[in-house]
N, C-alpha and C positions, 0 to 999 in steps of 0.2 A: 957565137959564143952567146949571144942573147937568147937562141932557141935552148939550149942546153939550160941556162937561167931560169925560163920559163918553165920547161917541164921540172925541173927540180922544184920549183915554188908549186906545180901542179902536183906533184908526187906529194910533197909534204901536206897540202891541203885537203887530199883526198884519205891519206892515213889519218890525218887528226879527225875526221868527220866521222869514218868507218869503222876504226876500233873503239871497244866499248871501254869506257871507264870503268875503273875499281869502283867509284861510286854509286855507278848503275846495278854494282853485283853485290855489295855489302849490305847484310840486313841490319834493320833498327839500329842505324847510326843517330849518335846525339848530333843533331844539325844545329841545335841553339846553343850549343856551347855550354852549355848548365850543367851542373855536377848533377846527374842523374843518381848518384851513390847516396845522395842525401835527401832529394826529393821523395817522396811518399805519395802516390797517387792510389785513389780508391779504387775497387775493381769494379769494373762497369757491368760484368756478367750477371745479368737478372736470370732467378729461377726460371727455368723453362717450362712452357706453357704447352701443353698437350694439344697436338692437333691432328685432323684428319689423316689416315693410313700411317698413323705411328704405332708400333707393335711393343706393347707392356709385357713385363714380367712380373706377376705377382705372386708372391710367396708368402704361405700363411703356415704358422709354426704353433703348437700348444702344447701342454704338458702331455695330453696323450695325442700323438701325433694321428693317428688312427684315424681320429675323429674330424680332423679339417682336412686328410687326403681326398673326402669327396667333393673337395673345391677346387681342387686340381684338374684341368683336362684328361691327364694321364696317371695320375698317380706318381709323379717322377721330381717330387717338389724337392728341392735340396740338391739334385743332383746337375752337374756341368752338361750344358747342350750345346749342341752347334750352331750357327749361324740360320742353315737351313729347318734344324729342328724346332728353332725360335718361331721362325715363319708358319710352323704348321701348329706348334703347342702356345706358344702367346696369344696375347689378347689383340687383336687387330681393331683400331678406333676405325668403325665404319662412317657413312656419310652425312649420319647424322650425329656423331660424335660421342657413339656408345660403344661399350666393350660389353659382351656377353660371358658372364662365368657361370660354371656349375655351381646349381642350387641358387645362389644370387639372383641369376638373371641379368638383365641389363642396367648399367651401370653409365651413366653419362658423365665423361671425363674431359668433353671438350674444354678447353681454356683455362682448366684445372694442372696445376702445379703438381708434381709426385708425391711430395709431403701431402697436400689437400687431399690426392686419390687417396693415400693410405690410411688418413684420419675417417675418409668415408668409408672403406672397406670395415674397418676396426668397427667402427659405429654400427653399421646395420648386421656385423655379425653380433656382437655384445646385445644388442637390441632384440636381435629375432631367434639366436642360435645359441649363445653360450652365456656363460655369467661371469664376472671378474675372477672368480678362482680358477678359471681354464688358463688364466695367462696368454691370453691371444696375444702373437706378435706377427706382424704384418711388414712385407716389405716390399716396395715397388720400384721397379727401375725402366729405361728405356732399354730396348732389345738393342743396344750399341748406339754409337751416333754413326749412322750411314751416310756418305757423303760422295759426290761424284766430282772429278777433276779432271781438266781438260787443257789444252792449247800446250804451252811451250812448257810441258814439265816431261822429267824421266820416266815414270809408268803412269800414261793417263788410264782412266777407269773409274770404277765404281769400288768403293773399300770403306771396311766397318771397324771402328774404334771401341774396345771395350772398356770404356771408361766413362766415368759420371761428367766429368768435364775436356774439354780439349780444345787447344787454341788453331789456328788456321797455320802456324809454323809448323804443328804436330803433324797436321794434314800433309803438308808441303812434304816433310822429312818423310814421313809413312810412303811419298808416293816418286822417292828419287830426286829428289830437289826441283828447283825451278833450273831450267838450261840456260847457257849462256845466253843465248839470243831473246829469253824471256824477260817482260818488263815487269820488275817488281815494284815500279813505282804507280802501277796501274793494276792492281789484280783486282778481276769483276768478281762479286759473289750475288748471286741470287739465290734470294732468301723466300719461303712458302710463308706465309701469313694468312688469317683466317679469311681476310679480303681478297687474298690472291699473291701473286710473287712482284717482288720491288729488286732492283739490281743496285748496287751500292759498289762504292770502289775504296780499295785501302792501299796506302803506300807504305811497303814493306819495307822499304830503305830507312824510314824514318822511326826512331825510337817511339814516337809518341802515338805510333799505331797502335800499341798496348793499351791504350786508351779508349781506343776506337770500341764502341759496343759490338763491331763484325770481327773482331780478333778472336773472340771465341765462337766454335763452330755451333751450329745448330741443325739436327737431326736432318736430312734431306737437302743440306746446301749444298750447290751447284758453283763450283769454283772453275774460273776460267782465265788462265795467263795469256795476256796478248804479246806477241811477238814484238821486238824491237826491230825500229826502221832499218838496222844493218842487214836483217835479216832478206828484206826484201832487195835492198842493196847488191847483196850477194858478193860483198867486197873482203869479208872476213871479219872474225870476231875478235882478234887480236891485232897489233900494228905490224907483228911478222907476217901475220896471212894477208892483212889488206895491202902491203908494201907487194909481196910476192904476186897478188892477182895483179896490181897494177902494170907491175913491171911486164908479164905475162901479155897485159890488154896494149902496152905500149909497144911491145915489141911486135904484136901482131898488126899493130897498125903501121908502123916503119917499113916491117917487110911488105908488107901491100900497097907502101907507096912505092917503094923501090921494085916491085914488081910491073906497077902501072905506068911509072917512069919507062923502065926498060923494052915496053911493048912500042 
């Protein structure tokens, strides 16, 4: 009787530590129990500053479009381009922080925001080539938010989001979501800076993650989702799976003992 009771306690103990709690799977929980509906937090996302290897899309328009087409690499301004086309036709920031534009030559853009680059291009055009009456209109955009995601994710790999701003939640959703055995409490973000790379961590189960400066993606971010301990234990991700695995192990152990005693 004591043996059966001991095995029951052992079974309950293993099941309780091996299955994954819903608290480990739910995103952006209100852990402090304060009212998020009345709390307003400022957006911590600062304007992105261009770095080496970024690809920029620079579009120049005027009243007479033929006059400004010469500033485009292939005269395809205003047309939609694929990611592959942007790689060849966009303006890549070189190791010195410069882009090379037709007619305008080399422009240093390292550390500038997109709006600052736009003003810089407009100023050079008006000072050297056009008058105010030409109505020069310049737009500068990143050629998509390119990121790489790996680890416990549905579809690991490199993806590009064609929008000005995106969050890590959008990147995860675009990549098939984190698996059941992925650690949502400790997601690593390896981010590039002018001085090198830094690794940061964010807890996506806490609603306060939205206040983190790493909640918003930056170009060339590398996201790594670590596995939970349950995956290495191999006891299952749910209570039913854990119980089934443990019963199978105990049955195997009992059968082995019986066979050894019969020898």
